[in-house]
OpenMM code with the backbone's topology and positions (N, CA, C; nanometers):
from openmm import Vec3, app, unit

residues = "MET LEU ARG ARG TYR ALA ASN HIS GLN LYS ALA PHE SER GLY VAL LEU LEU SER ALA LEU PHE ALA LEU THR ALA THR PRO ALA HIS ALA TYR ILE GLY PRO GLY LEU GLY ALA GLY ALA ILE ILE THR VAL VAL GLY VAL THR LEU ALA VAL PHE LEU VAL ALA PHE ALA LEU ILE TYR TYR PRO ILE LYS ARG ARG MET LYS ALA ARG ARG ALA GLN LYS ALA GLU PRO SER ASN THR ALA ASP ALA SER GLN ASP SER".split()
positions = [
    Vec3(4.4126, 16.7907, 24.8581),
    Vec3(4.4883, 16.9104, 24.8849),
    Vec3(4.6036, 16.8818, 24.9794),
    Vec3(4.5855, 16.7897, 25.0712),
    Vec3(4.6920, 16.7580, 25.1659),
    Vec3(4.8068, 16.6862, 25.0974),
    Vec3(4.7776, 16.6084, 24.9941),
    Vec3(4.8831, 16.5373, 24.9221),
    Vec3(4.9783, 16.6360, 24.8547),
    Vec3(4.9227, 16.7466, 24.8098),
    Vec3(5.0028, 16.8472, 24.7404),
    Vec3(5.1110, 16.9025, 24.8333),
    Vec3(5.0783, 16.9234, 24.9583),
    Vec3(5.1721, 16.9824, 25.0525),
    Vec3(5.2584, 16.8789, 25.1229),
    Vec3(5.2285, 16.7512, 25.1085),
    Vec3(5.3063, 16.6478, 25.1754),
    Vec3(5.4487, 16.6439, 25.1208),
    Vec3(5.4649, 16.6550, 24.9896),
    Vec3(5.5986, 16.6544, 24.9312),
    Vec3(5.6779, 16.7790, 24.9713),
    Vec3(5.6108, 16.8927, 24.9779),
    Vec3(5.6781, 17.0156, 25.0197),
    Vec3(5.7227, 17.0051, 25.1650),
    Vec3(5.6409, 16.9438, 25.2474),
    Vec3(5.6738, 16.9293, 25.3882),
    Vec3(5.7946, 16.8371, 25.4049),
    Vec3(5.8010, 16.7290, 25.3261),
    Vec3(5.9159, 16.6383, 25.3324),
    Vec3(6.0424, 16.7087, 25.2852),
    Vec3(6.0311, 16.7866, 25.1793),
    Vec3(6.1473, 16.8579, 25.1280),
    Vec3(6.1954, 16.9616, 25.2285),
    Vec3(6.1017, 17.0333, 25.2900),
    Vec3(6.1387, 17.1338, 25.3888),
    Vec3(6.2040, 17.0703, 25.5095),
    Vec3(6.1525, 16.9574, 25.5539),
    Vec3(6.2127, 16.8913, 25.6703),
    Vec3(6.3518, 16.8399, 25.6362),
    Vec3(6.3741, 16.7962, 25.5115),
    Vec3(6.5067, 16.7531, 25.4699),
    Vec3(6.6055, 16.8677, 25.4682),
    Vec3(6.5618, 16.9822, 25.4177),
    Vec3(6.6478, 17.1010, 25.4154),
    Vec3(6.6770, 17.1470, 25.5576),
    Vec3(6.5777, 17.1458, 25.6418),
    Vec3(6.5954, 17.1876, 25.7802),
    Vec3(6.6919, 17.0948, 25.8534),
    Vec3(6.6794, 16.9664, 25.8305),
    Vec3(6.7675, 16.8689, 25.8945),
    Vec3(6.9108, 16.8846, 25.8432),
    Vec3(6.9270, 16.9090, 25.7144),
    Vec3(7.0607, 16.9304, 25.6582),
    Vec3(7.1246, 17.0562, 25.7161),
    Vec3(7.0477, 17.1615, 25.7281),
    Vec3(7.0987, 17.2855, 25.7868),
    Vec3(7.1377, 17.2638, 25.9322),
    Vec3(7.0608, 17.1872, 26.0051),
    Vec3(7.0920, 17.1580, 26.1447),
    Vec3(7.2234, 17.0819, 26.1555),
    Vec3(7.2430, 16.9821, 26.0701),
    Vec3(7.3686, 16.9063, 26.0712),
    Vec3(7.4864, 16.9949, 26.0328),
    Vec3(7.4682, 17.0842, 25.9374),
    Vec3(7.5764, 17.1721, 25.8938),
    Vec3(7.6147, 17.2708, 26.0040),
    Vec3(7.5185, 17.3179, 26.0789),
    Vec3(7.5468, 17.4155, 26.1843),
    Vec3(7.6098, 17.3506, 26.3070),
    Vec3(7.5840, 17.2234, 26.3297),
    Vec3(7.6368, 17.1571, 26.4486),
    Vec3(7.7597, 17.0720, 26.4180),
    Vec3(7.8166, 17.0845, 26.2981),
    Vec3(7.9341, 17.0053, 26.2631),
    Vec3(8.0552, 17.0531, 26.3420),
    Vec3(8.1374, 16.9589, 26.3810),
    Vec3(8.2590, 16.9921, 26.4541),
    Vec3(8.3789, 16.9778, 26.3610),
    Vec3(8.4857, 17.0517, 26.3862),
    Vec3(8.6031, 17.0405, 26.2992),
    Vec3(8.6665, 16.9021, 26.3103),
    Vec3(8.7285, 16.8587, 26.2022),
    Vec3(8.7885, 16.7252, 26.1993),
    Vec3(8.9300, 16.7257, 26.2541),
    Vec3(8.9941, 16.8403, 26.2657),
    Vec3(9.1321, 16.8523, 26.3120),
    Vec3(9.2251, 16.7651, 26.2287),
    Vec3(9.2079, 16.7711, 26.1000),
    Vec3(9.2910, 16.6945, 26.0092),
    Vec3(9.3574, 16.7905, 25.9116),
    Vec3(9.4764, 16.7544, 25.8679),
    Vec3(9.5510, 16.8392, 25.7754),
    Vec3(9.5581, 16.7688, 25.6405),
    Vec3(9.5191, 16.8414, 25.5389),
    Vec3(9.5323, 16.7899, 25.4028),
    Vec3(9.6388, 16.8754, 25.3372),
    Vec3(9.7506, 16.8142, 25.3058),
    Vec3(9.8624, 16.8875, 25.2474),
    Vec3(9.8378, 16.9221, 25.1019),
    Vec3(9.9249, 17.0036, 25.0452),
    Vec3(9.9070, 17.0447, 24.9071),
    Vec3(9.9209, 16.9272, 24.8093),
    Vec3(10.0026, 16.8298, 24.8432),
    Vec3(10.0196, 16.7136, 24.7554),
    Vec3(9.8922, 16.6314, 24.7447),
    Vec3(9.8269, 16.6097, 24.8563),
    Vec3(9.7026, 16.5331, 24.8551),
    Vec3(9.5919, 16.6103, 24.7852),
    Vec3(9.5867, 16.7413, 24.8066),
    Vec3(9.4855, 16.8231, 24.7399),
    Vec3(9.5048, 16.8244, 24.5891),
    Vec3(9.6304, 16.8408, 24.5456),
    Vec3(9.6586, 16.8406, 24.4014),
    Vec3(9.6293, 16.7037, 24.3414),
    Vec3(9.6635, 16.5988, 24.4122),
    Vec3(9.6348, 16.4637, 24.3633),
    Vec3(9.4854, 16.4386, 24.3500),
    Vec3(9.4089, 16.4884, 24.4444),
    Vec3(9.2634, 16.4718, 24.4380),
    Vec3(9.2053, 16.5490, 24.3199),
    Vec3(9.2555, 16.6689, 24.2960),
    Vec3(9.2065, 16.7494, 24.1834),
    Vec3(9.2409, 16.6821, 24.0516),
    Vec3(9.3645, 16.6350, 24.0393),
    Vec3(9.4070, 16.5681, 23.9162),
    Vec3(9.3260, 16.4409, 23.8929),
    Vec3(9.2956, 16.3690, 23.9990),
    Vec3(9.2151, 16.2476, 23.9856),
    Vec3(9.0749, 16.2800, 23.9351),
    Vec3(9.0133, 16.3820, 23.9902),
    Vec3(8.8787, 16.4205, 23.9466),
    Vec3(8.8804, 16.4672, 23.8013),
    Vec3(8.9803, 16.5470, 23.7647),
    Vec3(8.9907, 16.5938, 23.6264),
    Vec3(9.0141, 16.4763, 23.5322),
    Vec3(9.1013, 16.3832, 23.5708),
    Vec3(9.1301, 16.2669, 23.4872),
    Vec3(9.0096, 16.1787, 23.4650),
    Vec3(8.9360, 16.1516, 23.5709),
    Vec3(8.8159, 16.0682, 23.5581),
    Vec3(8.7111, 16.1388, 23.4728),
    Vec3(8.6953, 16.2699, 23.4909),
    Vec3(8.5991, 16.3455, 23.4117),
    Vec3(8.6363, 16.3436, 23.2634),
    Vec3(8.7635, 16.3651, 23.2337),
    Vec3(8.8075, 16.3614, 23.0944),
    Vec3(8.7918, 16.2218, 23.0338),
    Vec3(8.8167, 16.1190, 23.1135),
    Vec3(8.8000, 15.9827, 23.0639),
    Vec3(8.6541, 15.9547, 23.0287),
    Vec3(8.5625, 16.0027, 23.1088),
    Vec3(8.4197, 15.9824, 23.0808),
    Vec3(8.3810, 16.0548, 22.9522),
    Vec3(8.4288, 16.1777, 22.9344),
    Vec3(8.3975, 16.2517, 22.8121),
    Vec3(8.4617, 16.1873, 22.6895),
    Vec3(8.5817, 16.1332, 22.7057),
    Vec3(8.6481, 16.0671, 22.5941),
    Vec3(8.5732, 15.9411, 22.5517),
    Vec3(8.5238, 15.8662, 22.6475),
    Vec3(8.4441, 15.7473, 22.6149),
    Vec3(8.3160, 15.7875, 22.5433),
    Vec3(8.2499, 15.8910, 22.5917),
    Vec3(8.1263, 15.9374, 22.5267),
    Vec3(8.1558, 15.9846, 22.3843),
    Vec3(8.2646, 16.0571, 22.3661),
    Vec3(8.3027, 16.1039, 22.2322),
    Vec3(8.3317, 15.9864, 22.1399),
    Vec3(8.4038, 15.8866, 22.1898),
    Vec3(8.4371, 15.7706, 22.1073),
    Vec3(8.3126, 15.6929, 22.0682),
    Vec3(8.2196, 15.6788, 22.1599),
    Vec3(8.0964, 15.6053, 22.1295),
    Vec3(8.0117, 15.6775, 22.0253),
    Vec3(8.0228, 15.8078, 22.0187),
    Vec3(7.9465, 15.8844, 21.9204),
    Vec3(8.0232, 15.8982, 21.7892),
    Vec3(8.1557, 15.9244, 21.7959),
    Vec3(8.2334, 15.9604, 21.6780),
    Vec3(8.2669, 15.8408, 21.5888),
    Vec3(8.3104, 15.7308, 21.6450),
    Vec3(8.3597, 15.6215, 21.5623),
    Vec3(8.2538, 15.5559, 21.4741),
    Vec3(8.1317, 15.5346, 21.5190),
    Vec3(8.0305, 15.4838, 21.4248),
    Vec3(8.0022, 15.5820, 21.3104),
    Vec3(8.0043, 15.7111, 21.3397),
    Vec3(7.9832, 15.8110, 21.2347),
    Vec3(8.1010, 15.8078, 21.1371),
    Vec3(8.2216, 15.7969, 21.1887),
    Vec3(8.3409, 15.7908, 21.1037),
    Vec3(8.3361, 15.6671, 21.0135),
    Vec3(8.2970, 15.5539, 21.0674),
    Vec3(8.2868, 15.4312, 20.9887),
    Vec3(8.1828, 15.4451, 20.8781),
    Vec3(8.0704, 15.5085, 20.9086),
    Vec3(7.9649, 15.5280, 20.8099),
    Vec3(8.0109, 15.6234, 20.6987),
    Vec3(8.0818, 15.7286, 20.7353),
    Vec3(8.1316, 15.8222, 20.6348),
    Vec3(8.2361, 15.7554, 20.5456),
    Vec3(8.3211, 15.6717, 20.6031),
    Vec3(8.4220, 15.6011, 20.5255),
    Vec3(8.3569, 15.5034, 20.4277),
    Vec3(8.2504, 15.4376, 20.4707),
    Vec3(8.1785, 15.3448, 20.3833),
    Vec3(8.1121, 15.4204, 20.2680),
    Vec3(8.0585, 15.5391, 20.2955),
    Vec3(7.9966, 15.6191, 20.1892),
    Vec3(8.0994, 15.6646, 20.0865),
    Vec3(8.2158, 15.7055, 20.1357),
    Vec3(8.3212, 15.7477, 20.0435),
    Vec3(8.3654, 15.6315, 19.9549),
    Vec3(8.3795, 15.5153, 20.0149),
    Vec3(8.4201, 15.3975, 19.9376),
    Vec3(8.3130, 15.3606, 19.8359),
    Vec3(8.1875, 15.3750, 19.8745),
    Vec3(8.0764, 15.3424, 19.7841),
    Vec3(8.0704, 15.4419, 19.6679),
    Vec3(8.0972, 15.5695, 19.6942),
    Vec3(8.0964, 15.6700, 19.5881),
    Vec3(8.2169, 15.6520, 19.4957),
    Vec3(8.3298, 15.6131, 19.5500),
    Vec3(8.4515, 15.5982, 19.4709),
    Vec3(8.4500, 15.4704, 19.3874),
    Vec3(8.3764, 15.3704, 19.4300),
    Vec3(8.3751, 15.2407, 19.3614),
    Vec3(8.3221, 15.2485, 19.2182),
    Vec3(8.2088, 15.3105, 19.1882),
    Vec3(8.1616, 15.3172, 19.0505),
    Vec3(8.2546, 15.3932, 18.9573),
    Vec3(8.3181, 15.4989, 19.0041),
    Vec3(8.4069, 15.5753, 18.9183),
    Vec3(8.5343, 15.4960, 18.8873),
    Vec3(8.5807, 15.4122, 18.9794),
    Vec3(8.6988, 15.3302, 18.9554),
    Vec3(8.6723, 15.2267, 18.8466),
    Vec3(8.5546, 15.1671, 18.8443),
    Vec3(8.5234, 15.0667, 18.7420),
    Vec3(8.5099, 15.1322, 18.6047),
    Vec3(8.4593, 15.2545, 18.5975),
    Vec3(8.4458, 15.3241, 18.4693),
    Vec3(8.5841, 15.3613, 18.4153),
    Vec3(8.6757, 15.4026, 18.5038),
    Vec3(8.8105, 15.4376, 18.4616),
    Vec3(8.8873, 15.3145, 18.4127),
    Vec3(8.8635, 15.2011, 18.4748),
    Vec3(8.9335, 15.0774, 18.4381),
    Vec3(8.8886, 15.0305, 18.2990),
    Vec3(8.7602, 15.0490, 18.2644),
    Vec3(8.7139, 15.0051, 18.1331),
    Vec3(8.7645, 15.0987, 18.0221),
    Vec3(8.7889, 15.2256, 18.0533),
    Vec3(8.8389, 15.3187, 17.9526),
    Vec3(8.9867, 15.2956, 17.9238),
    Vec3(9.0619, 15.2464, 18.0228),
    Vec3(9.2052, 15.2232, 18.0058),
    Vec3(9.2320, 15.1056, 17.9148),
    Vec3(9.1433, 15.0101, 17.9037),
    Vec3(9.1692, 14.8888, 17.8274),
    Vec3(9.1621, 14.9068, 17.6796),
] * unit.nanometer
topology = app.Topology()
chain = topology.addChain("A")
for resn in residues:
    res = topology.addResidue(resn, chain)
    for name in ("N", "CA", "C"):
        topology.addAtom(name, app.Element.getBySymbol(name[0]), res)
């Protein structure tokens, strides 16, 4: 029974410690201008889009290659039948 509450106690102490640090934080007295803020936002958006584009490419291109191979395989028998009728 004590093991069950040990994880809860650790989680609660972590939350309590985080809240304590957040309440006792002091200001940094630093200025972040609009250029730096916009650059940071654009960087995060760019990296996020790049990750999604890589994931899309890894999923889409093998499927595209397989579909192209199927189309070529379906078209191949009909091409040979048409060639024999032309002769």
